[in-house]
C-alpha positions as CSV (number, residue, x, y, z in Angstrom):
1,M,125.8,13.4,119.4
2,S,122.8,13.1,117.2
3,V,119.1,12.3,117.0
4,V,117.2,9.4,115.4
5,C,113.4,9.3,115.4
6,G,111.0,6.5,114.6
7,V,107.3,6.7,114.1
8,I,104.5,4.2,113.4
9,K,101.3,5.6,111.9
10,N,98.7,4.6,109.4
11,G,100.4,1.3,108.3
12,Q,103.8,2.8,107.9
13,V,106.9,3.0,110.0
14,A,109.4,5.9,109.4
15,I,112.9,6.6,110.6
16,S,114.6,10.0,110.3
17,C,118.0,11.3,111.5
18,D,120.1,14.4,111.5
19,T,123.4,14.5,109.7
20,Q,125.8,16.3,112.0
21,T,129.1,14.7,113.0
22,S,131.2,15.8,115.9
23,F,134.9,15.2,116.5
24,G,135.3,16.4,120.1
25,S,134.5,20.1,119.9
26,I,134.7,20.2,116.1
27,V,131.3,20.1,114.5
28,V,131.1,18.9,110.9
29,S,127.9,19.5,108.8
30,A,126.8,17.3,105.9
31,Q,128.2,19.8,103.5
32,Y,131.7,18.7,104.5
33,H,131.2,15.1,105.5
34,K,130.4,12.5,102.8
35,N,129.5,9.6,105.2
36,C,127.2,11.6,107.5
37,N,124.2,9.3,107.1
38,K,123.2,7.5,110.3
39,L,120.6,5.1,108.6
40,F,121.8,1.7,107.4
41,S,119.7,-1.0,105.7
42,V,120.1,-4.7,106.3
43,N,117.7,-7.6,105.6
44,G,114.6,-5.5,105.2
45,S,115.3,-3.4,108.3
46,V,116.7,0.1,108.7
47,M,119.0,0.8,111.7
48,G,119.6,4.4,112.8
49,M,122.6,4.7,115.1
50,V,123.9,7.4,117.4
51,G,127.2,7.6,119.3
52,W,130.7,6.8,118.3
53,N,131.6,6.9,114.6
54,A,133.8,3.8,115.2
55,I,130.7,1.8,116.2
56,N,128.8,2.9,113.1
57,D,131.8,1.8,111.0
58,I,131.8,-1.6,112.7
59,M,128.1,-2.1,112.2
60,E,128.2,-0.9,108.6
61,H,131.1,-3.4,107.9
62,L,129.2,-6.2,109.6
63,M,126.0,-5.4,107.7
64,K,127.9,-5.6,104.4
65,H,130.1,-8.6,105.1
66,D,128.1,-10.7,107.6
67,K,124.4,-9.7,107.1
68,K,123.2,-13.2,108.0
69,L,123.8,-12.2,111.6
70,F,121.1,-9.6,111.5
71,K,117.7,-11.2,112.5
72,L,115.5,-8.3,113.5
73,S,111.9,-9.3,113.3
74,N,110.9,-9.1,116.9
75,R,112.2,-8.1,120.3
76,M,113.7,-11.5,121.3
77,E,115.2,-12.1,117.9
78,I,116.9,-8.7,118.1
79,F,118.2,-9.6,121.6
80,D,119.6,-12.8,120.3
81,T,121.3,-10.9,117.4
82,L,122.8,-8.5,119.9
83,L,124.3,-11.4,121.9
84,K,126.0,-12.7,118.8
85,L,127.1,-9.2,117.7
86,H,128.6,-8.5,121.1
87,N,131.0,-11.4,120.9
88,K,132.0,-10.6,117.3
89,M,132.5,-6.9,118.1
90,K,134.8,-7.8,121.0
91,E,136.8,-10.5,119.2
92,D,137.0,-9.1,115.7
93,Y,136.7,-5.3,116.2
94,F,138.2,-4.8,119.7
95,I,135.4,-2.7,121.2
96,E,136.0,-1.3,124.7
97,T,133.5,-3.0,127.0
98,S,134.3,-1.2,130.2
99,D,132.2,1.8,131.2
100,D,132.5,4.7,133.7
101,N,129.2,3.6,135.3
102,E,130.2,1.5,138.3
103,E,126.6,0.2,138.5
104,Q,126.4,-1.1,135.0
105,P,124.6,-4.5,134.9
106,V,126.6,-6.0,132.0
107,E,129.4,-5.2,129.6
108,T,128.6,-2.4,127.2
109,N,128.6,-3.0,123.4
110,Q,128.7,0.8,122.8
111,L,125.7,0.5,120.4
112,S,122.6,2.7,120.6
113,A,120.1,2.5,117.7
114,L,116.6,2.5,116.5
115,I,115.4,-0.3,114.2
116,V,112.4,-0.1,111.9
117,N,111.0,-2.8,109.7
118,Q,107.7,-4.3,108.6
119,H,107.3,-5.7,112.1
120,G,107.6,-2.4,114.0
121,L,109.8,0.1,115.9
122,F,112.6,-1.1,118.3
123,E,115.3,0.5,120.4
124,I,118.5,-1.1,121.3
125,S,120.8,0.3,124.0
126,D,124.5,-0.2,124.8
127,Y,123.6,-2.8,127.5
128,R,121.7,-4.9,125.0
129,E,118.3,-3.8,126.2
130,V,115.6,-4.1,123.5
131,N,112.4,-2.1,123.7
132,E,109.5,-2.1,121.2
133,F,107.3,1.0,120.7
134,T,103.8,1.4,119.4
135,Q,103.8,5.0,118.2
136,F,107.1,6.8,118.3
137,W,110.5,7.0,120.0
138,A,113.8,8.9,119.7
139,I,117.4,8.3,120.7
140,G,120.5,10.6,120.9
141,S,121.3,14.0,122.5
142,G,118.2,15.6,120.9
143,R,115.8,12.9,122.2
144,R,113.9,15.1,124.7
145,F,113.2,17.8,122.0
146,A,112.2,15.1,119.5
147,L,109.9,13.3,121.9
148,G,108.1,16.5,122.7
149,A,107.7,17.6,119.1
150,M,106.5,14.1,118.0
151,H,104.0,14.0,120.9
152,A,102.6,17.4,120.0
153,V,101.9,16.5,116.4
154,F,101.2,12.7,116.6
155,D,97.4,13.1,116.6
156,S,97.4,15.5,113.6
157,D,97.0,14.6,109.9
158,L,100.8,14.3,109.4
159,S,102.3,11.1,108.1
160,A,104.7,8.9,110.0
161,K,107.6,10.5,108.0
162,Q,106.4,14.0,108.6
163,I,106.2,13.3,112.4
164,A,109.6,11.7,112.6
165,E,111.1,14.7,110.6
166,A,109.3,17.1,113.0
167,G,111.2,15.4,115.9
168,V,114.5,15.8,114.1
169,K,113.8,19.4,113.2
170,A,113.0,20.3,116.8
171,S,116.3,18.6,117.9
172,C,118.2,20.5,115.3
173,E,116.7,23.8,116.5
174,F,117.5,23.3,120.2
175,C,120.3,20.7,120.6
176,D,123.8,21.7,119.7
177,G,124.6,18.0,118.9
178,C,122.2,18.0,115.9
179,S,121.9,19.8,112.6
180,L,120.1,19.6,109.3
181,P,119.7,18.2,106.7
182,I,117.5,15.3,107.5
183,K,117.7,11.7,106.1
184,S,114.5,9.6,106.2
185,K,113.3,6.1,105.2
186,V,109.7,4.7,105.2
187,I,108.7,1.0,105.4
188,K,105.2,-0.4,105.0
189,L,104.1,-2.4,108.1
190,K,103.1,-6.0,107.7
191,S,99.3,-6.2,108.2
């Protein structure tokens, strides 16, 4: 699985991730896996993704070859982007849109990510839900550990990057789906 953490503090927004990759029961650390980074930059935003490697490859390919699709400045603009991406992912990349969840409200796009940019911190889920956060958030199998760690240190003197990395470190310590090293990026918020 994985963990991606985002934090807003003191005019900065930071995003951090672990670097473990899993192929079923096989765990591959960053030492052996060259493309283990889960953070991708597009149009002034950084997107941290968890889940299937195939979806990461699709998104990385789209960011490189069709970056005009990615409009990520606010919640509704991100939602509109997800609608466009969904059709493209189905038609050009053949994603599986069915799900084991019989109560799913809409087709899944299999995409779970955090987005940070000068406008803030956003989460997107595989059902195209878009949420905006004011302090911190985490996604992935290590989310609960990360949220607890970030909550515990948020009011300290630590920077946004240090808090996000504390969340990833806690996840790597206690979740078997996460491992070090950490990758991080920081963006200055628009005033």
